[in-house]
Backbone as ProteinMPNN parsed JSONL, in Angstrom:
{"seq_chain_A": "MSPEMFIEFIGLLATVGIAAFTVIRVARLFAHRSQTPSTDIVERLEVLERTLRNVQQELVETQERLDFTERLLSTAREGRRIGG", "coords_chain_A": {"N_chain_A": [[0.851, -1.164, 0.0], [0.597, 2.159, -0.916], [2.006, 5.202, 0.466], [0.337, 7.429, 0.056], [-2.187, 6.306, -0.365], [-2.53, 5.096, 2.087], [-2.7, 7.326, 3.797], [-5.026, 8.492, 2.782], [-6.807, 6.43, 3.422], [-6.697, 6.466, 6.235], [-7.732, 9.023, 6.664], [-10.34, 8.681, 5.635], [-11.242, 6.691, 7.381], [-11.174, 8.112, 9.805], [-13.096, 10.089, 9.27], [-15.44, 8.549, 8.896], [-15.537, 7.38, 11.417], [-15.935, 9.626, 13.122], [-18.433, 10.498, 12.172], [-20.008, 8.228, 12.795], [-19.758, 8.195, 15.588], [-21.051, 10.607, 16.198], [-23.68, 10.066, 15.285], [-24.376, 7.98, 17.025], [-24.312, 9.331, 19.501], [-26.397, 11.206, 19.158], [-28.556, 9.442, 18.805], [-28.618, 8.253, 21.334], [-29.315, 10.488, 22.885], [-31.919, 10.986, 21.954], [-33.115, 8.593, 22.742], [-33.061, 8.743, 25.506], [-34.57, 10.93, 26.197], [-37.316, 12.601, 27.774], [-40.571, 11.281, 27.585], [-42.989, 12.394, 28.283], [-44.222, 15.666, 28.294], [-42.999, 18.5, 30.167], [-44.564, 20.16, 32.994], [-44.433, 22.89, 32.712], [-44.211, 23.231, 29.95], [-46.651, 22.148, 29.141], [-48.437, 23.973, 30.329], [-47.709, 26.31, 28.957], [-48.452, 25.584, 26.359], [-51.212, 25.359, 26.686], [-51.875, 28.025, 27.234], [-51.134, 29.151, 24.791], [-53.001, 27.858, 23.115], [-55.437, 28.906, 24.106], [-55.019, 31.601, 23.518], [-54.837, 31.466, 20.728], [-57.452, 30.612, 20.116], [-58.849, 32.91, 20.947], [-57.831, 34.809, 19.143], [-58.769, 33.703, 16.763], [-61.534, 34.004, 17.163], [-61.707, 36.802, 17.27], [-60.935, 37.323, 14.657], [-63.071, 36.219, 13.219], [-65.122, 37.936, 14.075], [-64.146, 40.357, 13.058], [-64.222, 39.806, 10.328], [-66.981, 39.578, 9.979], [-67.741, 42.219, 10.504], [-66.433, 43.502, 8.412], [-67.782, 42.375, 6.207], [-70.352, 43.417, 6.717], [-69.813, 46.178, 6.453], [-69.029, 46.269, 3.764], [-71.454, 45.525, 2.533], [-73.061, 47.681, 3.34], [-71.749, 49.863, 2.111], [-72.047, 49.078, -0.536], [-74.828, 49.198, -0.804], [-75.221, 51.932, -0.41], [-73.916, 52.95, -2.657], [-75.485, 51.89, -4.711], [-77.868, 53.192, -4.135], [-77.189, 55.837, -4.737], [-76.776, 55.621, -7.469], [-79.278, 54.896, -8.402], [-80.951, 56.915, -7.316], [-79.692, 59.093, -8.223]], "CA_chain_A": [[0.0, 0.0, 0.0], [1.411, 3.371, -1.019], [1.776, 6.149, 1.568], [-0.802, 8.289, -0.251], [-3.4, 5.523, -0.125], [-2.623, 4.896, 3.529], [-3.176, 8.595, 4.365], [-6.424, 8.607, 2.388], [-7.537, 5.443, 4.202], [-6.782, 6.99, 7.6], [-8.677, 10.148, 6.6], [-11.669, 8.102, 5.469], [-11.559, 6.014, 8.633], [-11.46, 9.151, 10.801], [-14.365, 10.72, 8.908], [-16.507, 7.591, 9.203], [-15.578, 7.23, 12.87], [-16.561, 10.82, 13.7], [-19.851, 10.462, 11.816], [-20.646, 7.168, 13.574], [-19.8, 8.664, 16.97], [-22.1, 11.626, 16.272], [-24.974, 9.394, 15.153], [-24.621, 7.24, 18.272], [-24.626, 10.316, 20.554], [-27.739, 11.735, 18.894], [-29.506, 8.363, 19.08], [-28.727, 8.128, 22.799], [-30.077, 11.634, 23.384], [-33.321, 10.754, 21.651], [-33.598, 7.45, 23.509], [-33.164, 9.078, 26.916], [-35.384, 12.11, 26.467], [-38.587, 12.33, 28.452], [-41.68, 11.113, 26.655], [-44.071, 13.276, 28.686], [-43.738, 17.039, 28.394], [-43.0, 19.061, 31.512], [-45.761, 20.945, 33.302], [-44.228, 24.221, 32.143], [-44.53, 23.159, 28.519], [-48.101, 21.938, 29.038], [-49.082, 25.252, 30.646], [-47.457, 27.241, 27.859], [-49.283, 25.159, 25.232], [-52.601, 25.721, 26.994], [-51.986, 29.478, 27.039], [-51.107, 29.377, 23.341], [-54.275, 27.417, 22.547], [-56.451, 29.898, 24.459], [-54.726, 32.804, 22.752], [-55.208, 31.195, 19.343], [-58.922, 30.637, 20.03], [-59.26, 34.31, 21.027], [-57.49, 35.456, 17.877], [-59.707, 33.188, 15.759], [-62.822, 34.641, 17.412], [-61.575, 38.194, 16.832], [-60.896, 37.317, 13.195], [-64.448, 35.992, 12.769], [-65.858, 39.183, 14.301], [-63.643, 41.351, 12.109], [-64.748, 39.445, 9.006], [-68.401, 39.941, 9.966], [-67.811, 43.677, 10.39], [-66.028, 43.848, 7.053], [-68.904, 42.019, 5.334], [-71.406, 44.399, 6.951], [-69.382, 47.449, 5.866], [-69.096, 46.13, 2.306], [-72.87, 45.567, 2.148], [-73.52, 49.045, 3.569], [-71.195, 50.692, 1.044], [-72.657, 48.661, -1.79], [-76.191, 49.726, -0.787], [-75.122, 53.381, -0.594], [-73.559, 53.207, -4.076], [-76.666, 51.588, -5.519], [-78.839, 54.263, -3.899], [-76.751, 57.026, -5.489], [-76.974, 55.371, -8.907], [-80.719, 54.896, -8.68], [-81.499, 58.214, -6.96], [-79.001, 60.002, -9.077]], "C_chain_A": [[0.901, 1.232, 0.0], [1.087, 4.319, 0.142], [0.571, 7.067, 1.325], [-2.123, 7.575, 0.027], [-3.614, 5.311, 1.372], [-3.177, 6.156, 4.204], [-4.651, 8.808, 4.023], [-7.301, 7.647, 3.19], [-7.738, 5.923, 5.644], [-7.774, 8.158, 7.656], [-10.107, 9.668, 6.49], [-12.133, 7.436, 6.759], [-11.922, 7.026, 9.724], [-12.807, 9.81, 10.528], [-15.54, 9.813, 9.258], [-16.645, 7.419, 10.715], [-16.255, 8.404, 13.548], [-18.053, 10.83, 13.401], [-20.591, 9.408, 12.64], [-20.783, 7.586, 15.035], [-20.923, 9.684, 17.151], [-23.481, 10.995, 16.198], [-25.322, 8.646, 16.44], [-25.004, 8.201, 19.393], [-26.043, 10.858, 20.377], [-28.793, 10.682, 19.192], [-29.686, 8.174, 20.58], [-29.52, 9.28, 23.397], [-31.567, 11.45, 23.142], [-33.891, 9.618, 22.49], [-33.835, 7.81, 24.966], [-34.014, 10.31, 27.213], [-36.727, 11.684, 27.061], [-39.708, 12.254, 27.42], [-42.857, 12.017, 27.007], [-43.521, 14.69, 28.84], [-43.832, 17.553, 29.83], [-44.257, 19.897, 31.727], [-45.641, 22.356, 32.739], [-44.615, 24.243, 30.671], [-46.03, 22.988, 28.32], [-48.84, 23.248, 29.297], [-48.91, 26.248, 29.514], [-48.294, 26.871, 26.628], [-50.743, 25.519, 25.454], [-52.833, 27.212, 26.806], [-51.999, 29.797, 25.55], [-52.423, 28.975, 22.683], [-55.389, 28.41, 22.856], [-56.26, 31.179, 23.643], [-55.137, 32.627, 21.291], [-56.722, 31.21, 19.167], [-59.439, 32.07, 20.08], [-58.989, 35.049, 19.727], [-58.437, 34.988, 16.772], [-61.074, 33.847, 15.915], [-62.792, 36.101, 16.963], [-61.563, 38.284, 15.311], [-62.294, 37.117, 12.619], [-65.257, 37.284, 12.918], [-65.426, 40.266, 13.327], [-64.169, 41.077, 10.711], [-66.229, 39.806, 8.895], [-68.572, 41.45, 9.818], [-67.444, 44.136, 8.986], [-67.156, 43.54, 6.067], [-70.034, 43.041, 5.468], [-71.062, 45.728, 6.281], [-69.442, 47.389, 4.346], [-70.536, 46.184, 1.819], [-73.419, 46.983, 2.269], [-73.014, 49.972, 2.465], [-71.824, 50.358, -0.305], [-74.071, 49.226, -1.896], [-76.166, 51.235, -1.03], [-74.787, 53.725, -2.043], [-74.77, 52.978, -4.989], [-77.717, 52.691, -5.363], [-78.474, 55.521, -4.659], [-76.969, 56.845, -6.989], [-78.454, 55.492, -9.265], [-81.305, 56.298, -8.454], [-80.871, 59.36, -7.716], [-78.614, 61.269, -8.557]], "O_chain_A": [[1.834, 1.342, 0.795], [0.007, 4.238, 0.729], [-0.132, 7.438, 2.265], [-3.055, 8.159, 0.579], [-4.745, 5.344, 1.858], [-4.03, 6.059, 5.086], [-5.432, 9.249, 4.866], [-8.409, 8.004, 3.592], [-8.829, 5.796, 6.198], [-8.564, 8.26, 8.595], [-10.993, 10.185, 7.171], [-13.28, 7.601, 7.176], [-12.873, 6.815, 10.477], [-13.574, 10.062, 11.457], [-16.522, 10.262, 9.85], [-17.759, 7.322, 11.229], [-17.065, 8.211, 14.455], [-18.857, 11.137, 14.281], [-21.689, 9.67, 13.131], [-21.822, 7.351, 15.651], [-21.659, 9.636, 18.136], [-24.365, 11.356, 16.976], [-26.468, 8.691, 16.885], [-25.925, 7.917, 20.159], [-26.798, 10.955, 21.345], [-29.828, 11.0, 19.777], [-30.805, 7.955, 21.043], [-30.312, 9.076, 24.316], [-32.383, 11.726, 24.021], [-35.048, 9.684, 22.905], [-34.723, 7.242, 25.603], [-34.159, 10.69, 28.375], [-37.193, 10.561, 26.866], [-39.777, 13.067, 26.498], [-43.644, 12.372, 26.13], [-42.47, 14.886, 29.45], [-44.658, 17.082, 30.611], [-44.928, 20.29, 30.773], [-46.64, 22.95, 32.333], [-45.273, 25.176, 30.21], [-46.616, 23.609, 27.433], [-49.767, 23.593, 28.564], [-49.852, 26.952, 29.15], [-48.789, 27.757, 25.931], [-51.434, 25.935, 24.524], [-53.869, 27.62, 26.281], [-52.79, 30.625, 25.1], [-52.91, 29.672, 21.793], [-56.197, 28.728, 21.984], [-57.223, 31.76, 23.143], [-55.716, 33.532, 20.69], [-57.227, 31.756, 18.186], [-60.363, 32.419, 19.346], [-59.823, 35.826, 19.263], [-58.861, 35.789, 15.939], [-61.706, 34.21, 14.923], [-63.743, 36.582, 16.347], [-62.121, 39.22, 14.739], [-62.663, 37.769, 11.643], [-65.985, 37.678, 12.007], [-66.263, 41.015, 12.824], [-64.524, 42.007, 9.986], [-66.682, 40.28, 7.853], [-69.451, 41.907, 9.088], [-68.066, 45.046, 8.437], [-67.454, 44.352, 5.191], [-70.606, 43.479, 4.47], [-71.906, 46.334, 5.622], [-69.861, 48.353, 3.705], [-70.82, 46.818, 0.802], [-74.161, 47.438, 1.399], [-73.779, 50.781, 1.94], [-72.097, 51.247, -1.111], [-74.473, 49.685, -2.965], [-76.997, 51.758, -1.772], [-75.32, 54.69, -2.591], [-75.039, 53.756, -5.904], [-78.372, 53.077, -6.331], [-79.356, 56.208, -5.176], [-77.306, 57.796, -7.694], [-78.83, 56.094, -10.271], [-82.057, 56.806, -9.286], [-81.439, 60.446, -7.833], [-78.016, 62.073, -9.273]]}, "name": "protein", "num_of_chains": 1, "seq": "MSPEMFIEFIGLLATVGIAAFTVIRVARLFAHRSQTPSTDIVERLEVLERTLRNVQQELVETQERLDFTERLLSTAREGRRIGG"}
């Protein structure tokens, strides 16, 4: 085996070894993480859900107001066309 091939082999071996080590570490982290979320996370999610419901309700109300305003403006325009 030539010295160049040996150096390339060592480089390849080191690269594969580092990648394998990283994959093993990540797999261990995932295996040991808690399956149930903490109470802090649960509380924060509940607050987010309530906030989202409030925003959705406000959006519905805003859409209803916009529809009403569009109908009102449309009626006023029609009245001006007809009444001249």
